[in-house]
FIZA-444297 format. One record per residue (C-alpha): residue in three letters; x negated, y negated, z negated. Coordinates in steps of 0.05 Angstrom, whole numbers, padded with zeros to 5 digits, always signed. Layout:
N
ALAXYZ
...
This chain:
665
MET+01746+00098-00366
SER+01681+00061-00378
GLY+01613+00094-00373
ALA+01601+00077-00446
ALA+01662+00118-00467
THR+01647+00178-00423
LEU+01576+00183-00449
LYS+01589+00163-00521
ALA+01589+00233-00552
ILE+01526+00257-00519
GLU+01489+00193-00538
LEU+01510+00203-00611
LEU+01488+00275-00610
ARG+01422+00256-00579
ARG+01408+00205-00632
ALA+01428+00253-00687
GLY+01377+00303-00661
THR+01428+00359-00651
LEU+01428+00361-00575
PRO+01392+00421-00545
GLU+01328+00405-00508
GLY+01337+00392-00434
ALA+01413+00386-00437
TYR+01418+00310-00434
GLU+01399+00297-00362
SER+01442+00352-00331
VAL+01503+00334-00372
VAL+01497+00259-00356
GLU+01492+00275-00282
GLN+01556+00316-00285
VAL+01592+00262-00325
ARG+01573+00210-00273
SER+01593+00254-00215
THR+01661+00276-00243
GLY+01682+00220-00288
ALA+01698+00269-00344
ARG+01678+00254-00416
SER+01614+00284-00440
GLU+01650+00326-00493
GLU+01685+00365-00438
VAL+01622+00375-00397
LEU+01584+00398-00459
ILE+01636+00452-00471
GLN+01647+00472-00398
THR+01572+00481-00387
ASN+01564+00522-00451
VAL+01517+00473-00484
TYR+01563+00477-00544
THR+01623+00519-00563
GLU+01682+00475-00580
ALA+01676+00493-00653
ASP+01602+00475-00656
LEU+01614+00409-00618
LEU+01670+00388-00663
LYS+01631+00406-00726
ALA+01572+00364-00702
LEU+01616+00304-00684
SER+01656+00308-00748
ALA+01590+00304-00787
ILE+01570+00243-00747
TYR+01638+00209-00755
GLN+01645+00232-00828
THR+01715+00259-00818
HIS+01751+00326-00808
PHE+01763+00357-00740
VAL+01823+00392-00707
SER+01810+00448-00658
THR+01848+00456-00592
GLU+01878+00522-00616
ARG+01905+00491-00679
LEU+01933+00431-00642
ALA+01967+00475-00590
LYS+02002+00516-00645
ALA+02021+00456-00687
GLU+02094+00439-00701
ILE+02099+00363-00701
PRO+02163+00335-00732
ARG+02201+00285-00689
ALA+02194+00233-00744
THR+02118+00238-00738
LEU+02121+00230-00662
LEU+02166+00168-00671
THR+02111+00132-00709
ILE+02072+00120-00644
PRO+02106+00107-00577
ARG+02082+00151-00520
LYS+02053+00092-00480
VAL+02012+00071-00540
ALA+01987+00142-00551
GLU+01966+00147-00478
LYS+01933+00079-00477
LEU+01894+00089-00541
GLY+01880+00163-00533
VAL+01910+00183-00599
PHE+01962+00233-00622
PRO+02000+00233-00690
VAL+01995+00298-00728
THR+02014+00283-00801
PHE+02058+00231-00833
ASP+02069+00218-00907
PRO+02124+00165-00912
LYS+02119+00159-00987
ALA+02045+00143-00986
SER+02053+00108-00918
VAL+01995+00147-00889
LEU+01992+00170-00816
GLY+01941+00222-00792
VAL+01920+00220-00719
VAL+01873+00260-00675
THR+01827+00221-00628
ALA+01761+00230-00592
ASP+01738+00162-00619
PRO+01753+00161-00694
GLU+01706+00103-00710
GLN+01741+00049-00668
GLU+01769+00004-00723
GLN+01809-00039-00674
VAL+01846+00022-00647
LEU+01862+00044-00718
THR+01886-00026-00735
GLU+01932-00026-00674
ILE+01960+00041-00694
ARG+01972+00017-00765
LEU+02010-00044-00739
VAL+02051-00005-00689
ALA+02069+00051-00738
GLY+02081+00003-00795
VAL+02039+00045-00844
LYS+01989+00025-00897
GLN+01934+00072-00875
VAL+01913+00112-00813
LYS+01869+00173-00823
PRO+01832+00194-00759
PHE+01811+00266-00744
VAL+01764+00282-00687
ALA+01787+00327-00630
ARG+01763+00339-00559
PRO+01793+00286-00512
ALA+01825+00338-00467
ALA+01862+00368-00527
VAL+01888+00299-00547
ALA+01914+00288-00476
ALA+01945+00358-00474
ALA+01981+00345-00540
ILE+02009+00279-00513
ALA+02034+00316-00451
LYS+02064+00374-00490
PHE+02099+00338-00547
TYR+02119+00272-00513
ALA+02132+00296-00442
ASN+02154+00367-00457
ASP+02097+00396-00414
LEU+02099+00467-00443
ILE+02037+00491-00405
ALA+01992+00432-00419
PHE+01946+00472-00464
GLU+01945+00531-00416
ARG+01919+00485-00361
LEU+01868+00457-00409
GLY+01843+00527-00423
GLN+01835+00541-00348
ASN+01793+00479-00332
ALA+01791+00422-00380
THR+01746+00377-00338
SER+01795+00379-00279
TYR+01857+00376-00323
VAL+01839+00313-00360
LEU+01799+00258-00328
GLU+01812+00189-00356
TYR+01870+00218-00396
GLY+01912+00244-00340
ARG+01876+00239-00273
GLN+01861+00306-00240
LEU+01800+00319-00196
ASN+01821+00358-00133
GLU+01779+00408-00094
ASP+01770+00359-00036
GLY+01739+00307-00083
THR+01800+00262-00088
MET+01833+00245-00153
THR+01908+00248-00168
ASP+01941+00209-00224
ARG+02005+00224-00262
ARG+02048+00195-00206
GLY+02015+00238-00153
SER+01979+00179-00122
VAL+01911+00196-00093
ALA+01850+00154-00107
PRO+01776+00164-00090
PRO+01734+00195-00144
PRO+01702+00144-00192
GLU+01636+00113-00171
PRO+01579+00132-00217
PRO+01554+00072-00258
PRO+01492+00038-00231
ALA+01427+00068-00255
ARG+01390+00028-00306
PRO+01324+00037-00342
ALA+01326+00085-00400
MET+01328+00051-00468
PRO+01291+00089-00522
VAL+01327+00102-00587
ALA+01302+00061-00645
GLN+01258+00099-00694
PRO+01251+00065-00762
ALA+01180+00092-00774
ARG+01154+00071-00706
ALA+01110+00010-00703
ARG+01138-00042-00656
PRO+01086-00079-00614
ALA+01088-00154-00622
PRO+01105-00193-00559
ALA+01047-00224-00522
PRO+01039-00297-00540
ALA+01031-00332-00473
ALA+01009-00292-00413
ALA+01062-00237-00420
PRO+01095-00211-00356
THR+01161-00244-00336
LEU+01224-00212-00309
ASP+01193-00215-00240
ALA+01135-00171-00262
PRO+01127-00099-00236
VAL+01182-00050-00253
ALA+01137-00012-00301
SER+01142-00068-00352
SER+01218-00069-00349
LEU+01220+00004-00370
ASN+01193-00015-00438
PRO+01238-00069-00467
GLN+01197-00070-00531
VAL+01138-00104-00498
MET+01175-00144-00446
THR+01182-00219-00457
PRO+01229-00268-00425
PRO+01207-00316-00371
ALA+01174-00380-00394
ALA+01220-00440-00397
PRO+01221-00478-00331
ALA+01190-00547-00327
PRO+01236-00605-00348
GLY+01282-00626-00292
ALA+01275-00561-00254
LYS+01345-00536-00271
SER+01380-00487-00225
ALA+01452-00465-00227
PRO+01477-00395-00211
PRO+01512-00389-00143
ALA+01586-00404-00150
GLN+01605-00340-00114
LEU+01574-00298-00170
PHE+01624-00321-00223
PRO+01685-00281-00199
ALA+01645-00217-00191
VAL+01612-00224-00259
GLU+01678-00241-00293
ALA+01708-00177-00264
LEU+01648-00137-00289
VAL+01653-00168-00358
ASP+01727-00151-00362
LEU+01712-00078-00345
ILE+01659-00074-00399
ASP+01703-00108-00451
MET+01759-00057-00438
ALA+01716-00005-00473
ARG+01709-00050-00534
PRO+01778-00060-00565
ASP+01752-00104-00621
LEU+01717-00149-00570
ALA+01768-00152-00513
GLY+01760-00219-00480
HIS+01700-00238-00523
SER+01652-00255-00467
ARG+01704-00297-00431
ASP+01720-00334-00495
VAL+01645-00348-00506
GLY+01640-00375-00435
ARG+01702-00418-00445
LEU+01674-00447-00510
LEU+01607-00461-00477
LYS+01643-00498-00421
ARG+01676-00544-00473
LEU+01611-00553-00513
THR+01570-00571-00452
ALA+01624-00619-00428
LYS+01625-00653-00497
LEU+01550-00660-00496
GLY+01548-00687-00425
VAL+01501-00632-00403
PRO+01481-00638-00329
GLU+01523-00595-00283
ALA+01469-00545-00263
GLU+01448-00533-00335
ALA+01520-00528-00358
GLN+01536-00476-00304
ALA+01475-00435-00323
THR+01496-00438-00397
VAL+01568-00416-00383
PHE+01543-00360-00337
ALA+01495-00336-00391
GLY+01554-00335-00440
LEU+01594-00291-00392
VAL+01538-00239-00383
HIS+01504-00241-00452
ASP+01534-00174-00475
LEU+01525-00134-00411
GLY+01486-00070-00425
LYS+01495-00077-00500
THR+01549-00025-00507
GLU+01525+00009-00571
GLY+01545-00048-00617
HIS+01555-00123-00620
PHE+01491-00160-00633
THR+01503-00233-00650
PRO+01449-00280-00676
LEU+01482-00277-00744
ASN+01485-00202-00754
VAL+01416-00193-00722
ALA+01389-00240-00776
ARG+01425-00202-00831
ALA+01413-00129-00814
GLU+01346-00097-00796
SER+01382-00043-00756
HIS+01415-00096-00712
ARG+01349-00133-00706
SER+01312-00072-00681
ARG+01365-00056-00629
ALA+01368-00129-00607
ALA+01293-00127-00598
GLU+01304-00071-00548
LEU+01367-00097-00514
TYR+01358-00172-00512
ASP+01342-00169-00438
ALA+01392-00114-00420
PRO+01439-00162-00382
LEU+01381-00185-00339
ARG+01359-00115-00321
LEU+01431-00095-00306
LEU+01438-00155-00259
GLU+01367-00153-00231
SER+01391-00146-00160
ALA+01433-00209-00167
LYS+01370-00252-00170
LEU+01394-00295-00227
SER+01367-00365-00234
ALA+01308-00378-00281
ASP+01353-00419-00326
VAL+01404-00362-00336
ARG+01349-00312-00350
THR+01315-00357-00400
ILE+01380-00372-00438
VAL+01401-00299-00442
ALA+01332-00275-00463
SER+01327-00328-00517
MET+01394-00322-00551
TYR+01364-00286-00612
GLU+01311-00339-00624
ARG+01321-00376-00690
PHE+01316-00451-00701
ASP+01265-00438-00757
GLY+01220-00397-00711
ALA+01233-00329-00743
GLY+01274-00301-00685
LEU+01258-00255-00627
PRO+01227-00239-00579
ARG+01177-00297-00578
LYS+01190-00333-00644
LEU+01206-00399-00610
ALA+01228-00455-00656
ALA+01271-00518-00653
GLU+01268-00555-00586
ALA+01223-00501-00556
ILE+01286-00457-00552
PRO+01325-00475-00489
ARG+01386-00517-00505
GLY+01431-00467-00470
ALA+01405-00411-00515
ARG+01418-00452-00577
LEU+01489-00465-00554
LEU+01499-00392-00536
ALA+01477-00371-00606
ILE+01529-00416-00638
ALA+01585-00399-00590
ASP+01573-00323-00594
THR+01573-00325-00670
TYR+01634-00370-00676
VAL+01677-00328-00629
ASP+01655-00264-00664
LEU+01671-00292-00732
THR+01741-00316-00712
GLN+01763-00257-00669
ASN+01725-00193-00687
PRO+01750-00157-00750
ARG+01685-00118-00752
ASN+01640-00179-00759
PRO+01594-00183-00821
TYR+01653-00208-00863
ARG+01697-00148-00840
ARG+01755-00194-00822
ALA+01771-00248-00772
LEU+01756-00315-00805
SER+01795-00379-00797
ALA+01764-00434-00756
GLY+01745-00472-00820
GLU+01713-00410-00851
ALA+01673-00396-00788
LEU+01648-00468-00785
GLY+01628-00461-00858
VAL+01584-00401-00839
LEU+01551-00441-00783
GLU+01539-00499-00831
LYS+01508-00452-00882
ASN+01458-00428-00830
ARG+01441-00495-00798
GLY+01367-00508-00794
THR+01350-00434-00801
LEU+01390-00396-00749
PHE+01424-00454-00714
ASP+01408-00523-00689
GLY+01441-00570-00740
ALA+01457-00623-00688
LEU+01494-00572-00645
VAL+01531-00546-00706
GLU+01558-00617-00715
VAL+01581-00616-00642
ILE+01622-00552-00649
LYS+01651-00577-00716
ALA+01675-00639-00681
LEU+01701-00599-00622
VAL+01740-00550-00664
ALA+01766-00600-00714
GLY+01787-00649-00660
GLN+01747-00706-00692
GLN+01729-00737-00625
ASN+01792-00732-00584
THR+01780-00661-00561
ALA+01853-00640-00557
PRO+01868-00609-00488
ALA+01908-00654-00442
SER+01958-00600-00423
GLY+01974-00569-00491
SER+01961-00505-00529
VAL+01986-00437-00505
LEU+01989-00368-00536
LEU+01984-00317-00480
VAL+02013-00249-00500
ASP+01993-00198-00447
ALA+01954-00133-00446
ASP+01919-00155-00381
PRO+01917-00231-00382
THR+01854-00243-00341
GLU+01880-00281-00280
LEU+01931-00324-00317
GLU+01883-00337-00375
ARG+01831-00364-00327
ARG+01881-00407-00289
LEU+01911-00439-00351
GLY+01841-00453-00377
GLU+01822-00487-00313
ASP+01885-00529-00316
GLY+01867-00558-00383
PHE+01907-00514-00430
ASP+01877-00491-00495
VAL+01891-00416-00489
THR+01892-00365-00545
THR+01902-00293-00522
ALA+01937-00235-00558
ARG+01932-00169-00522
SER+01984-00134-00566
LEU+02046-00153-00604
GLY+02010-00135-00668
ALA+01957-00187-00653
ALA+02010-00239-00633
ARG+02047-00227-00699
GLU+01984-00238-00740
ILE+01967-00302-00703
LEU+02037-00332-00707
SER+02054-00311-00778
ALA+01988-00340-00802
GLY+02015-00409-00786
THR+01977-00425-00723
THR+02019-00472-00680
PHE+02026-00472-00605
ASP+02061-00515-00555
MET+02083-00454-00515
VAL+02081-00378-00516
VAL+02075-00343-00449
SER+02085-00268-00451
GLU+02099-00203-00415
ALA+02167-00171-00431
LEU+02138-00104-00450
LEU+02071-00088-00482
PRO+02042-00020-00499
ASP+02059-00029-00573
GLY+02130-00053-00565
ASP+02186-00093-00532
THR+02169-00167-00531
LEU+02242-00186-00526
LEU+02258-00151-00591
PHE+02196-00183-00621
LEU+02222-00251-00600
ALA+02291-00237-00629
LEU+02259-00219-00696
ALA+02214-00280-00692
ARG+02275-00325-00685
ALA+02295-00304-00756
GLU+02227-00327-00783
ASP+02206-00398-00800
TRP+02147-00394-00752
GLY+02189-00369-00693
GLU+02256-00403-00698
ALA+02238-00462-00653
LEU+02179-00433-00614
PRO+02182-00450-00539
TRP+02176-00385-00500
VAL+02165-00368-00427
PHE+02164-00298-00397
TYR+02117-00279-00340
THR+02134-00207-00324
ASP+02155-00154-00273
ARG+02217-00133-00313
GLN+02272-00169-00275
ALA+02328-00133-00312
SER+02308-00167-00377
ALA+02321-00238-00353
GLN+02391-00248-00382
ARG+02369-00220-00450
ALA+02309-00267-00450
PHE+02353-00329-00437
ASP+02401-00306-00491
LEU+02343-00310-00539
GLY+02327-00381-00518
ALA+02271-00369-00469
LEU+02256-00431-00428
ASP+02238-00393-00365
PHE+02233-00323-00337
ILE+02182-00319-00281
VAL+02179-00253-00244
LYS+02113-00226-00219
PRO+02080-00230-00169
SER+02094-00305-00172
SER+02028-00342-00167
VAL+01992-00364-00230
ASP+01992-00435-00201
LEU+02068-00435-00204
VAL+02065-00410-00276
ALA+02017-00465-00297
THR+02060-00518-00263
LYS+02125-00493-00296
ILE+02092-00489-00365
ARG+02069-00561-00360
ALA+02138-00584-00338
ARG+02172-00545-00394
LEU+02129-00570-00450
GLU+02161-00638-00449
SER+02232-00610-00455
ALA+02224-00551-00502
PRO+02287-00547-00545
GLN+02292-00535-00619
ARG+02328-00473-00643
GLY+02359-00451-00707
LYS+02355-00381-00736
LYS+02387-00326-00695
GLY+02395-00252-00704
VAL+02374-00194-00661
SER+02421-00168-00608
GLY+02417-00119-00550
SER+02441-00054-00519
LEU+02431+00016-00546
ARG+02417+00037-00474
GLU+02353-00004-00477
MET+02332+00016-00547
SER+02357+00072-00591
LEU+02385+00059-00660
PRO+02328+00098-00695
ASP+02277+00054-00659
ILE+02314-00009-00680
VAL+02319+00014-00752
GLN+02245+00033-00753
MET+02225-00037-00731
LEU+02271-00069-00783
LEU+02241-00024-00837
ASN+02170-00041-00816
GLY+02187-00115-00814
GLN+02219-00111-00884
LYS+02281-00146-00858
SER+02345-00162-00895
GLY+02415-00169-00866
LYS+02470-00131-00830
LEU+02458-00090-00767
ALA+02526-00085-00732
ILE+02538-00031-00680
ARG+02597-00030-00632
ALA+02610+00030-00585
GLY+02675+00025-00548
GLN+02732+00015-00597
ARG+02691+00039-00657
SER+02642-00001-00698
GLY+02594+00009-00755
GLU+02544-00027-00799
VAL+02476-00014-00832
HIS+02457-00060-00889
PHE+02384-00077-00905
VAL+02349-00110-00964
GLU+02276-00126-00954
GLY+02264-00066-00909
ALA+02307-00016-00949
ILE+02372+00013-00924
VAL+02424+00003-00979
ASP+02490+00018-00944
ALA+02521+00042-00880
VAL+02593+00046-00854
HIS+02620+00082-00792
GLY+02695+00092-00787
GLU+02717+00126-00851
ARG+02646+00149-00868
ARG+02602+00111-00916
GLY+02531+00118-00942
ALA+02480+00167-00913
GLU+02532+00206-00873
ALA+02554+00143-00839
PHE+02482+00128-00820
TYR+02472+00198-00791
SER+02536+00189-00750
LEU+02513+00121-00723
ALA+02445+00150-00705
ARG+02479+00196-00653
LEU+02504+00136-00613
THR+02468+00126-00546
ASP+02513+00073-00515
GLY+02539+00008-00544
ASP+02514-00058-00570
PHE+02478-00079-00633
ALA+02467-00146-00669
LEU+02430-00165-00732
ASP+02457-00219-00777
PRO+02398-00240-00822
SER+02443-00286-00864
PHE+02486-00228-00889
VAL+02476-00209-00963
PRO+02497-00136-00981
GLN+02543-00132-01041
GLY+02527-00061-01064
ARG+02485+00001-01054
THR+02510+00070-01034
ILE+02444+00097-01005
THR+02385+00115-01049
GLU+02343+00153-00998
SER+02284+00117-00966
GLY+02291+00092-00896
GLU+02239+00142-00871
ALA+02276+00200-00903
LEU+02341+00178-00871
LEU+02308+00174-00803
LEU+02275+00241-00811
GLU+02341+00275-00830
ALA+02377+00239-00773
MET+02325+00265-00723
ARG+02331+00335-00751
ARG+02407+00333-00741
LEU+02398+00307-00671
ASP+02350+00363-00654
GLU+02398+00415-00681
ALA+02455+00385-00640
LEU+02412+00389-00577
């Protein structure tokens, strides 16, 4: 768990002015020494009662709260639990508590109710129209997951005994000897406290902000006292022409790893810094920037968000919102302070510290204009804004824009925020106007942890787009974006990729899509090839081998017609299959064969209209089929039902089927 997540609650309380005097330092120290979230430490040290803490947080988040006592006594219907798979609940730190199938609204408890990307993932996984988040203490959320998903009947009792030892990082327990045990019983050393960094004062709207010194201001190499006050600190002066210096090559892997850890705490921005660095690499290559300057620019793109964990401050939203501008004025040099011991080159420091300067001279911190702004900083401003607009659903437009729309925003702000000449360069690069197509082809990489392969494919000349969930992959592919190849894991936290591929084969955008699996699930190989996968590469095969195989396969990718879904009930239960077909609004016939007996469920645009099992027909046939745990299933999307015997909604049928299963057990 990142330091930003563990300290989030206490930072919010501190800013809201509700934190008791003197509590901040002692709580932060305990958080850093134990790895527990600040909510748990605040309760365990009696700074707040649980009720008072949840009331304060619910006021900040503008939502309702659910107490541990109420959550422990809750009776959660199986149909509600089925909306979110256990792995997804554990990964995202959420637990479903209410479900209204008619209104298609799911209520969840979470310690982080304001994370829009998490709520979006839940909505996609559950197939609902709306997700309502309620705030709860993180240990209670973890205990609910353990009790209701894993049948851990004493989960809440252990929480009551010692919450900070029971739940660390959603399931790791701190032992008396200082070691930490995970769910599998493996022992790992306790987490290292995050590196100390200078305190950053909270912005106060009424406080006058000193203007930066015009010329003789201290640089980053000045005494430490100046670095403790980011409001009066200015970036280093631009080096003399020709005096370019590149960052040491050995720094790149370490910084990339650090960036990946930081981005894990920002679901909306996962992979953002790497994507900015990759875009800067292409922009500098297109411009013919000298190697040292290009390396410094790419390195600046990788580190530009370090230390800015409270929000995402791009040149565009800093120009549009005063609140963002005031925070950017305090945090513009945060990456440099965080990496002070790395002795970054003057070029990197200048580029990072100047990314919020504006081409018209109205930026910060020094109000540089036009060519006085280092070229790397002008490129970083464009790259950071473009990647944010096209990938972050919480950007100023509150949705991820298409490439054309994002270029339109850059064009609208040329000459004011951005260098017009460089805007033309990115327009040409994105639009492919000057032979910018990658030599090796375009690849969609579908993996929750794609870092190593993503980097290798990029180095090998592939144009890589990354989807870290099946929900994200579905949005990208169904929007009409074309790829030469999809490379994916076989199982992601939000679903089975093999079933996703089977459903995709029935869609226009997926019927002929070349697909390669790179996974550790050896047992899925035959099923993958049955679905037309070109290759099935088992980890830990090297990423070099993967890149080589993808390049070889691109030339011989076959075309496929529409196919249905098929598989075994041992791998996926019938209720799970039906839920996915309902969410996908599919039509056709789902045929089930178990031994000598067979049955069918008929769908029309996501509604169950008929079912047959032996002599049974209608809803009773569906309930009978739902009991099957062994056998095979296949979906024929070309089948057209001839009548309707079932009037109940699919959700109601599933709910009743689950109730009957529970009674039988």
